TORKOL-4160 file (C-alpha; in steps of 0.2 Angstrom, whole numbers, padded with zeros to 4 digits, m for minus):
340
<pt num="1" X="0542" Y="0473" Z="0403"/>
<pt num="2" X="0551" Y="0477" Z="0419"/>
<pt num="3" X="0550" Y="0463" Z="0432"/>
<pt num="4" X="0550" Y="0461" Z="0450"/>
<pt num="5" X="0553" Y="0447" Z="0463"/>
<pt num="6" X="0538" Y="0441" Z="0473"/>
<pt num="7" X="0533" Y="0427" Z="0485"/>
<pt num="8" X="0517" Y="0418" Z="0479"/>
<pt num="9" X="0506" Y="0403" Z="0484"/>
<pt num="10" X="0499" Y="0394" Z="0470"/>
<pt num="11" X="0486" Y="0383" Z="0478"/>
<pt num="12" X="0479" Y="0380" Z="0495"/>
<pt num="13" X="0492" Y="0371" Z="0506"/>
<pt num="14" X="0506" Y="0376" Z="0494"/>
<pt num="15" X="0523" Y="0382" Z="0498"/>
<pt num="16" X="0530" Y="0400" Z="0497"/>
<pt num="17" X="0538" Y="0401" Z="0480"/>
<pt num="18" X="0550" Y="0414" Z="0474"/>
<pt num="19" X="0545" Y="0420" Z="0457"/>
<pt num="20" X="0548" Y="0434" Z="0444"/>
<pt num="21" X="0533" Y="0443" Z="0438"/>
<pt num="22" X="0529" Y="0459" Z="0428"/>
<pt num="23" X="0528" Y="0475" Z="0438"/>
<pt num="24" X="0509" Y="0479" Z="0437"/>
<pt num="25" X="0503" Y="0495" Z="0429"/>
<pt num="26" X="0491" Y="0505" Z="0440"/>
<pt num="27" X="0474" Y="0508" Z="0434"/>
<pt num="28" X="0465" Y="0525" Z="0437"/>
<pt num="29" X="0461" Y="0521" Z="0455"/>
<pt num="30" X="0477" Y="0512" Z="0460"/>
<pt num="31" X="0494" Y="0516" Z="0467"/>
<pt num="32" X="0510" Y="0507" Z="0463"/>
<pt num="33" X="0520" Y="0505" Z="0479"/>
<pt num="34" X="0539" Y="0501" Z="0479"/>
<pt num="35" X="0539" Y="0490" Z="0495"/>
<pt num="36" X="0552" Y="0494" Z="0508"/>
<pt num="37" X="0545" Y="0482" Z="0522"/>
<pt num="38" X="0531" Y="0470" Z="0525"/>
<pt num="39" X="0526" Y="0463" Z="0541"/>
<pt num="40" X="0522" Y="0444" Z="0543"/>
<pt num="41" X="0505" Y="0441" Z="0552"/>
<pt num="42" X="0495" Y="0426" Z="0557"/>
<pt num="43" X="0482" Y="0432" Z="0544"/>
<pt num="44" X="0494" Y="0427" Z="0530"/>
<pt num="45" X="0491" Y="0409" Z="0535"/>
<pt num="46" X="0474" Y="0411" Z="0526"/>
<pt num="47" X="0483" Y="0412" Z="0510"/>
<pt num="48" X="0493" Y="0396" Z="0513"/>
<pt num="49" X="0477" Y="0387" Z="0520"/>
<pt num="50" X="0464" Y="0393" Z="0507"/>
<pt num="51" X="0453" Y="0399" Z="0521"/>
<pt num="52" X="0446" Y="0415" Z="0515"/>
<pt num="53" X="0430" Y="0418" Z="0505"/>
<pt num="54" X="0433" Y="0421" Z="0486"/>
<pt num="55" X="0452" Y="0418" Z="0487"/>
<pt num="56" X="0460" Y="0416" Z="0470"/>
<pt num="57" X="0477" Y="0409" Z="0466"/>
<pt num="58" X="0491" Y="0412" Z="0463"/>
<pt num="59" X="0491" Y="0425" Z="0477"/>
<pt num="60" X="0505" Y="0435" Z="0485"/>
<pt num="61" X="0502" Y="0437" Z="0504"/>
<pt num="62" X="0506" Y="0452" Z="0515"/>
<pt num="63" X="0496" Y="0466" Z="0523"/>
<pt num="64" X="0508" Y="0476" Z="0534"/>
<pt num="65" X="0516" Y="0486" Z="0520"/>
<pt num="66" X="0527" Y="0501" Z="0520"/>
<pt num="67" X="0535" Y="0509" Z="0505"/>
<pt num="68" X="0535" Y="0524" Z="0493"/>
<pt num="69" X="0524" Y="0528" Z="0479"/>
<pt num="70" X="0531" Y="0523" Z="0462"/>
<pt num="71" X="0517" Y="0528" Z="0452"/>
<pt num="72" X="0499" Y="0534" Z="0455"/>
<pt num="73" X="0483" Y="0532" Z="0444"/>
<pt num="74" X="0476" Y="0547" Z="0436"/>
<pt num="75" X="0462" Y="0548" Z="0449"/>
<pt num="76" X="0474" Y="0547" Z="0463"/>
<pt num="77" X="0482" Y="0564" Z="0461"/>
<pt num="78" X="0483" Y="0566" Z="0479"/>
<pt num="79" X="0498" Y="0555" Z="0479"/>
<pt num="80" X="0515" Y="0559" Z="0471"/>
<pt num="81" X="0530" Y="0548" Z="0467"/>
<pt num="82" X="0542" Y="0547" Z="0481"/>
<pt num="83" X="0529" Y="0549" Z="0495"/>
<pt num="84" X="0529" Y="0537" Z="0510"/>
<pt num="85" X="0514" Y="0526" Z="0510"/>
<pt num="86" X="0507" Y="0511" Z="0520"/>
<pt num="87" X="0494" Y="0498" Z="0517"/>
<pt num="88" X="0486" Y="0487" Z="0531"/>
<pt num="89" X="0473" Y="0473" Z="0532"/>
<pt num="90" X="0459" Y="0484" Z="0525"/>
<pt num="91" X="0459" Y="0484" Z="0506"/>
<pt num="92" X="0445" Y="0496" Z="0503"/>
<pt num="93" X="0426" Y="0494" Z="0500"/>
<pt num="94" X="0418" Y="0480" Z="0490"/>
<pt num="95" X="0407" Y="0493" Z="0481"/>
<pt num="96" X="0394" Y="0479" Z="0479"/>
<pt num="97" X="0384" Y="0478" Z="0495"/>
<pt num="98" X="0369" Y="0488" Z="0501"/>
<pt num="99" X="0380" Y="0500" Z="0511"/>
<pt num="100" X="0392" Y="0503" Z="0497"/>
<pt num="101" X="0378" Y="0506" Z="0485"/>
<pt num="102" X="0372" Y="0520" Z="0497"/>
<pt num="103" X="0389" Y="0527" Z="0497"/>
<pt num="104" X="0392" Y="0522" Z="0515"/>
<pt num="105" X="0409" Y="0514" Z="0511"/>
<pt num="106" X="0414" Y="0514" Z="0530"/>
<pt num="107" X="0399" Y="0502" Z="0533"/>
<pt num="108" X="0405" Y="0490" Z="0519"/>
<pt num="109" X="0398" Y="0472" Z="0523"/>
<pt num="110" X="0412" Y="0463" Z="0513"/>
<pt num="111" X="0428" Y="0474" Z="0513"/>
<pt num="112" X="0443" Y="0469" Z="0503"/>
<pt num="113" X="0458" Y="0462" Z="0512"/>
<pt num="114" X="0475" Y="0466" Z="0507"/>
<pt num="115" X="0486" Y="0451" Z="0502"/>
<pt num="116" X="0469" Y="0441" Z="0500"/>
<pt num="117" X="0457" Y="0450" Z="0489"/>
<pt num="118" X="0472" Y="0456" Z="0479"/>
<pt num="119" X="0491" Y="0453" Z="0479"/>
<pt num="120" X="0500" Y="0460" Z="0495"/>
<pt num="121" X="0517" Y="0465" Z="0501"/>
<pt num="122" X="0528" Y="0449" Z="0499"/>
<pt num="123" X="0535" Y="0457" Z="0484"/>
<pt num="124" X="0546" Y="0471" Z="0477"/>
<pt num="125" X="0531" Y="0481" Z="0471"/>
<pt num="126" X="0512" Y="0480" Z="0474"/>
<pt num="127" X="0496" Y="0488" Z="0467"/>
<pt num="128" X="0485" Y="0495" Z="0480"/>
<pt num="129" X="0467" Y="0503" Z="0479"/>
<pt num="130" X="0469" Y="0522" Z="0483"/>
<pt num="131" X="0455" Y="0520" Z="0496"/>
<pt num="132" X="0466" Y="0508" Z="0506"/>
<pt num="133" X="0482" Y="0517" Z="0508"/>
<pt num="134" X="0488" Y="0529" Z="0522"/>
<pt num="135" X="0503" Y="0541" Z="0524"/>
<pt num="136" X="0517" Y="0536" Z="0535"/>
<pt num="137" X="0524" Y="0549" Z="0547"/>
<pt num="138" X="0543" Y="0553" Z="0545"/>
<pt num="139" X="0545" Y="0549" Z="0563"/>
<pt num="140" X="0543" Y="0530" Z="0559"/>
<pt num="141" X="0555" Y="0520" Z="0549"/>
<pt num="142" X="0548" Y="0506" Z="0537"/>
<pt num="143" X="0553" Y="0492" Z="0548"/>
<pt num="144" X="0545" Y="0499" Z="0564"/>
<pt num="145" X="0530" Y="0506" Z="0555"/>
<pt num="146" X="0525" Y="0490" Z="0546"/>
<pt num="147" X="0519" Y="0479" Z="0561"/>
<pt num="148" X="0509" Y="0494" Z="0567"/>
<pt num="149" X="0498" Y="0494" Z="0552"/>
<pt num="150" X="0489" Y="0478" Z="0558"/>
<pt num="151" X="0496" Y="0471" Z="0574"/>
<pt num="152" X="0497" Y="0489" Z="0581"/>
<pt num="153" X="0480" Y="0495" Z="0574"/>
<pt num="154" X="0471" Y="0479" Z="0580"/>
<pt num="155" X="0477" Y="0480" Z="0598"/>
<pt num="156" X="0476" Y="0499" Z="0599"/>
<pt num="157" X="0459" Y="0500" Z="0592"/>
<pt num="158" X="0452" Y="0486" Z="0603"/>
<pt num="159" X="0459" Y="0495" Z="0619"/>
<pt num="160" X="0451" Y="0511" Z="0613"/>
<pt num="161" X="0435" Y="0504" Z="0608"/>
<pt num="162" X="0433" Y="0495" Z="0625"/>
<pt num="163" X="0431" Y="0511" Z="0634"/>
<pt num="164" X="0445" Y="0506" Z="0647"/>
<pt num="165" X="0451" Y="0521" Z="0657"/>
<pt num="166" X="0466" Y="0525" Z="0667"/>
<pt num="167" X="0467" Y="0515" Z="0683"/>
<pt num="168" X="0456" Y="0500" Z="0675"/>
<pt num="169" X="0463" Y="0483" Z="0676"/>
<pt num="170" X="0468" Y="0477" Z="0659"/>
<pt num="171" X="0475" Y="0459" Z="0656"/>
<pt num="172" X="0484" Y="0454" Z="0641"/>
<pt num="173" X="0484" Y="0435" Z="0637"/>
<pt num="174" X="0499" Y="0430" Z="0627"/>
<pt num="175" X="0515" Y="0440" Z="0625"/>
<pt num="176" X="0520" Y="0438" Z="0607"/>
<pt num="177" X="0518" Y="0449" Z="0591"/>
<pt num="178" X="0501" Y="0456" Z="0596"/>
<pt num="179" X="0503" Y="0455" Z="0615"/>
<pt num="180" X="0520" Y="0465" Z="0617"/>
<pt num="181" X="0511" Y="0479" Z="0608"/>
<pt num="182" X="0495" Y="0477" Z="0618"/>
<pt num="183" X="0505" Y="0479" Z="0634"/>
<pt num="184" X="0513" Y="0495" Z="0629"/>
<pt num="185" X="0497" Y="0503" Z="0623"/>
<pt num="186" X="0488" Y="0498" Z="0639"/>
<pt num="187" X="0502" Y="0505" Z="0650"/>
<pt num="188" X="0502" Y="0521" Z="0640"/>
<pt num="189" X="0483" Y="0522" Z="0642"/>
<pt num="190" X="0487" Y="0523" Z="0661"/>
<pt num="191" X="0479" Y="0505" Z="0664"/>
<pt num="192" X="0485" Y="0493" Z="0678"/>
<pt num="193" X="0492" Y="0480" Z="0665"/>
<pt num="194" X="0494" Y="0462" Z="0669"/>
<pt num="195" X="0502" Y="0449" Z="0658"/>
<pt num="196" X="0496" Y="0431" Z="0657"/>
<pt num="197" X="0508" Y="0419" Z="0649"/>
<pt num="198" X="0514" Y="0401" Z="0650"/>
<pt num="199" X="0529" Y="0399" Z="0661"/>
<pt num="200" X="0542" Y="0412" Z="0668"/>
<pt num="201" X="0552" Y="0414" Z="0652"/>
<pt num="202" X="0543" Y="0431" Z="0647"/>
<pt num="203" X="0541" Y="0438" Z="0665"/>
<pt num="204" X="0556" Y="0449" Z="0664"/>
<pt num="205" X="0551" Y="0456" Z="0647"/>
<pt num="206" X="0534" Y="0459" Z="0653"/>
<pt num="207" X="0540" Y="0471" Z="0667"/>
<pt num="208" X="0553" Y="0479" Z="0654"/>
<pt num="209" X="0538" Y="0484" Z="0644"/>
<pt num="210" X="0529" Y="0492" Z="0659"/>
<pt num="211" X="0518" Y="0478" Z="0665"/>
<pt num="212" X="0512" Y="0480" Z="0683"/>
<pt num="213" X="0510" Y="0461" Z="0686"/>
<pt num="214" X="0513" Y="0444" Z="0678"/>
<pt num="215" X="0503" Y="0428" Z="0680"/>
<pt num="216" X="0511" Y="0411" Z="0675"/>
<pt num="217" X="0496" Y="0402" Z="0668"/>
<pt num="218" X="0505" Y="0385" Z="0669"/>
<pt num="219" X="0506" Y="0386" Z="0688"/>
<pt num="220" X="0491" Y="0398" Z="0692"/>
<pt num="221" X="0473" Y="0398" Z="0688"/>
<pt num="222" X="0472" Y="0414" Z="0678"/>
<pt num="223" X="0453" Y="0417" Z="0681"/>
<pt num="224" X="0455" Y="0415" Z="0700"/>
<pt num="225" X="0471" Y="0426" Z="0700"/>
<pt num="226" X="0462" Y="0440" Z="0691"/>
<pt num="227" X="0447" Y="0439" Z="0702"/>
<pt num="228" X="0459" Y="0441" Z="0717"/>
<pt num="229" X="0465" Y="0457" Z="0709"/>
<pt num="230" X="0447" Y="0463" Z="0708"/>
<pt num="231" X="0442" Y="0457" Z="0691"/>
<pt num="232" X="0448" Y="0463" Z="0674"/>
<pt num="233" X="0439" Y="0478" Z="0666"/>
<pt num="234" X="0446" Y="0471" Z="0649"/>
<pt num="235" X="0456" Y="0456" Z="0644"/>
<pt num="236" X="0465" Y="0457" Z="0627"/>
<pt num="237" X="0467" Y="0439" Z="0621"/>
<pt num="238" X="0481" Y="0438" Z="0608"/>
<pt num="239" X="0485" Y="0420" Z="0611"/>
<pt num="240" X="0481" Y="0407" Z="0597"/>
<pt num="241" X="0475" Y="0394" Z="0610"/>
<pt num="242" X="0456" Y="0392" Z="0613"/>
<pt num="243" X="0459" Y="0383" Z="0629"/>
<pt num="244" X="0469" Y="0398" Z="0636"/>
<pt num="245" X="0455" Y="0409" Z="0631"/>
<pt num="246" X="0442" Y="0398" Z="0640"/>
<pt num="247" X="0452" Y="0398" Z="0656"/>
<pt num="248" X="0452" Y="0417" Z="0658"/>
<pt num="249" X="0434" Y="0421" Z="0656"/>
<pt num="250" X="0430" Y="0420" Z="0674"/>
<pt num="251" X="0444" Y="0433" Z="0677"/>
<pt num="252" X="0432" Y="0447" Z="0670"/>
<pt num="253" X="0425" Y="0459" Z="0683"/>
<pt num="254" X="0408" Y="0467" Z="0682"/>
<pt num="255" X="0404" Y="0473" Z="0664"/>
<pt num="256" X="0421" Y="0466" Z="0659"/>
<pt num="257" X="0425" Y="0463" Z="0641"/>
<pt num="258" X="0435" Y="0450" Z="0633"/>
<pt num="259" X="0442" Y="0455" Z="0616"/>
<pt num="260" X="0448" Y="0441" Z="0604"/>
<pt num="261" X="0462" Y="0447" Z="0594"/>
<pt num="262" X="0472" Y="0431" Z="0591"/>
<pt num="263" X="0466" Y="0418" Z="0578"/>
<pt num="264" X="0460" Y="0401" Z="0585"/>
<pt num="265" X="0455" Y="0386" Z="0575"/>
<pt num="266" X="0445" Y="0378" Z="0589"/>
<pt num="267" X="0429" Y="0382" Z="0599"/>
<pt num="268" X="0430" Y="0392" Z="0615"/>
<pt num="269" X="0421" Y="0383" Z="0629"/>
<pt num="270" X="0410" Y="0393" Z="0641"/>
<pt num="271" X="0394" Y="0392" Z="0650"/>
<pt num="272" X="0381" Y="0406" Z="0647"/>
<pt num="273" X="0381" Y="0410" Z="0666"/>
<pt num="274" X="0399" Y="0415" Z="0665"/>
<pt num="275" X="0394" Y="0430" Z="0654"/>
<pt num="276" X="0377" Y="0433" Z="0662"/>
<pt num="277" X="0384" Y="0435" Z="0679"/>
<pt num="278" X="0391" Y="0453" Z="0680"/>
<pt num="279" X="0386" Y="0458" Z="0662"/>
<pt num="280" X="0402" Y="0451" Z="0655"/>
<pt num="281" X="0404" Y="0451" Z="0636"/>
<pt num="282" X="0415" Y="0444" Z="0622"/>
<pt num="283" X="0420" Y="0453" Z="0606"/>
<pt num="284" X="0429" Y="0448" Z="0591"/>
<pt num="285" X="0440" Y="0462" Z="0583"/>
<pt num="286" X="0452" Y="0464" Z="0569"/>
<pt num="287" X="0452" Y="0483" Z="0570"/>
<pt num="288" X="0439" Y="0494" Z="0562"/>
<pt num="289" X="0442" Y="0498" Z="0544"/>
<pt num="290" X="0447" Y="0515" Z="0538"/>
<pt num="291" X="0461" Y="0526" Z="0536"/>
<pt num="292" X="0458" Y="0536" Z="0553"/>
<pt num="293" X="0460" Y="0520" Z="0563"/>
<pt num="294" X="0478" Y="0518" Z="0557"/>
<pt num="295" X="0482" Y="0536" Z="0557"/>
<pt num="296" X="0477" Y="0537" Z="0576"/>
<pt num="297" X="0487" Y="0521" Z="0579"/>
<pt num="298" X="0503" Y="0529" Z="0571"/>
<pt num="299" X="0501" Y="0546" Z="0580"/>
<pt num="300" X="0498" Y="0538" Z="0597"/>
<pt num="301" X="0513" Y="0526" Z="0594"/>
<pt num="302" X="0524" Y="0541" Z="0590"/>
<pt num="303" X="0518" Y="0551" Z="0605"/>
<pt num="304" X="0519" Y="0537" Z="0617"/>
<pt num="305" X="0535" Y="0529" Z="0610"/>
<pt num="306" X="0526" Y="0512" Z="0607"/>
<pt num="307" X="0537" Y="0502" Z="0595"/>
<pt num="308" X="0537" Y="0484" Z="0590"/>
<pt num="309" X="0552" Y="0472" Z="0592"/>
<pt num="310" X="0556" Y="0464" Z="0576"/>
<pt num="311" X="0567" Y="0452" Z="0567"/>
<pt num="312" X="0570" Y="0456" Z="0548"/>
<pt num="313" X="0572" Y="0444" Z="0533"/>
<pt num="314" X="0576" Y="0446" Z="0515"/>
<pt num="315" X="0562" Y="0442" Z="0503"/>
<pt num="316" X="0570" Y="0425" Z="0498"/>
<pt num="317" X="0569" Y="0420" Z="0517"/>
<pt num="318" X="0550" Y="0424" Z="0518"/>
<pt num="319" X="0546" Y="0405" Z="0522"/>
<pt num="320" X="0558" Y="0406" Z="0537"/>
<pt num="321" X="0550" Y="0422" Z="0543"/>
<pt num="322" X="0533" Y="0415" Z="0541"/>
<pt num="323" X="0537" Y="0398" Z="0550"/>
<pt num="324" X="0546" Y="0407" Z="0565"/>
<pt num="325" X="0530" Y="0418" Z="0567"/>
<pt num="326" X="0518" Y="0404" Z="0567"/>
<pt num="327" X="0529" Y="0394" Z="0579"/>
<pt num="328" X="0532" Y="0409" Z="0591"/>
<pt num="329" X="0550" Y="0408" Z="0588"/>
<pt num="330" X="0552" Y="0426" Z="0582"/>
<pt num="331" X="0555" Y="0441" Z="0593"/>
<pt num="332" X="0541" Y="0447" Z="0591"/>
<pt num="333" X="0537" Y="0451" Z="0573"/>
<pt num="334" X="0544" Y="0445" Z="0557"/>
<pt num="335" X="0547" Y="0459" Z="0544"/>
<pt num="336" X="0552" Y="0455" Z="0526"/>
<pt num="337" X="0563" Y="0468" Z="0517"/>
<pt num="338" X="0559" Y="0464" Z="0498"/>
<pt num="339" X="0573" Y="0476" Z="0492"/>
<pt num="340" X="0587" Y="0466" Z="0500"/>
């Protein structure tokens, strides 16, 4: 049987292991993808740590996948070999919950997650459900498109869902893999965009990305600084620090919203009155499921010239790509190239 190289995790806490496996054959509802690029995301840590319901091992991580159709199942005739294709976090409906049994798949209560519910893109090939894949526009290359399927979709959809409008004050907490995209989207939306980050190291980059202001959270109370600017209509939190999130809540203006986009493993500290005063609110968001959300993200990114800044790695260096992402030493997204 034909074989492929892949990076898999064999147990919770296990290392990334380079293995040879049989190339899977697509079922009636599946599409076999030849992977050209796969972004590395904090969500991939769930595989390493075993922190996802129903996770089974061994498992191949990766949910920012761009490639071409190698073979399509007989019920996926809308796809032809050679077409450009992508796969994000959303892996399709569970088909078991009440919403799915009613045929309301977009309301699925337990949607599948790529690279968690089934094997992902740290491999030369992957098998994806036909409901989960999207078309990749010709204007985007594999490397620049891959991070947009999760990091881009998450930040773009949060900004759009919030209702922020041109001229509104939008603050982006953290200028990393998610944050550098959030800044670009907010600027292109016409929002007054302020970056909150530790130290001065990223100040020049923030302005290069179009930000209108920069607040060093090491030397300035970010909540007070935002209030002096009139209060934020929206804060997009992309930082992995719960302490940093807690410090910006008071920077929300009336009806201001804080969207949690970065993963934190510690509780956020707040007093109820911080939200009650001015009708403030906090939302958790990983981007809404469905093909249209990614399609809209890709279309807007092309039109507004929003692009990720990336470092690329061959498949054999997936562990290095992951470690640099987790320790914020990558500029700004790691992308694995399995065919190299």
